[in-house]
N, C-alpha and C positions, 0 to 999 in steps of 0.2 A: 504495498501501499503506499502511495506516496506521501511524502511528508503533508503539504496541501488537503490531502483526502482525511487526515486524521481530526483534523479541525472540524469538517462537516458530519465526518462520524461521529464525534462525540456531541456535535450538536443534536444529530439525530437520537443517540441513545438518551440525552439527558432528556429531552421533550418527550421520546416513546415511553420511557419511564413515568415523569409525570402526568402525563394522558393515564395511562394505565392505574394509578394512585388516584385521580381524581374522577375518574370513571367509578371505579371501586368506593369511593365514599357512600357515606348513608346520608342521610338527609337533614341531620343534625350537625354534620358535618363542614368541614370545608365545601367551598363550591368555586367556579372559575370566578365568581367576584370578588373572592379574598387571594386570587392568586398572587397579587402584587405586596398587599398586606403582609403575608404570611413567610415569614423567614425561611429557607430552606437553605440546606448543607449538601454539595454533592462533593463527597468525600473522597473520590477517585477519576481524578482526572489527568492528562496529560498536555498543559499547557507549551508547547514547544516552538512558539512561535511570536516576534513581537507584535504582530496583527493584533489590536485592541479589540476587535470586536467580538470575541466571543466575551471577555471580559466584561465588556460593555453591556453586553445582552444579560451577562449573569447577573451585573449591578441593577440592572433594568427592573429586571424580575426576582429581586430581594434573593438572589445565591449568594452565597460563601462557598468557593470553591478549594478546596485540598489537593493541589495539583503533586503527582508523585514523578519522582526524578527517579530513572533507573538506567543502568548499563545497559542499553539494548542499540544493536546495528543500528536500526531504521531511526534513532533518536540522536539530537545532539548531543555532545559529551557531559557528562554530567556540571562541569563547572558552566558552561554554556546553559545548561536548564536553569540553573541557580539564578544566573544573570537575569534570564528572561523573565522568573518568575518575581525575582526583585522587583524589575523594571516595571512589570505590570502591575505590581503592588500599588505603587503610587497614586 
């Protein structure tokens, strides 16, 4: 998978999971009107690009992200992953 496709794939997974969760909610629970007000955490993402689109969307949708840095051939070196994460944290 190309590096640029990782971000698209992560968007897809994040929203697929969110839709699955929201569809399963009972009447007394959250609904789509609550989406932006309810804080959410995505505890496993790989943000390996300085393109802020994913981070901006996560902030808009009230998500906190935990990016996982890993030594994997398709990802940048760990030091670069850390630099990217710190740059996007601002």
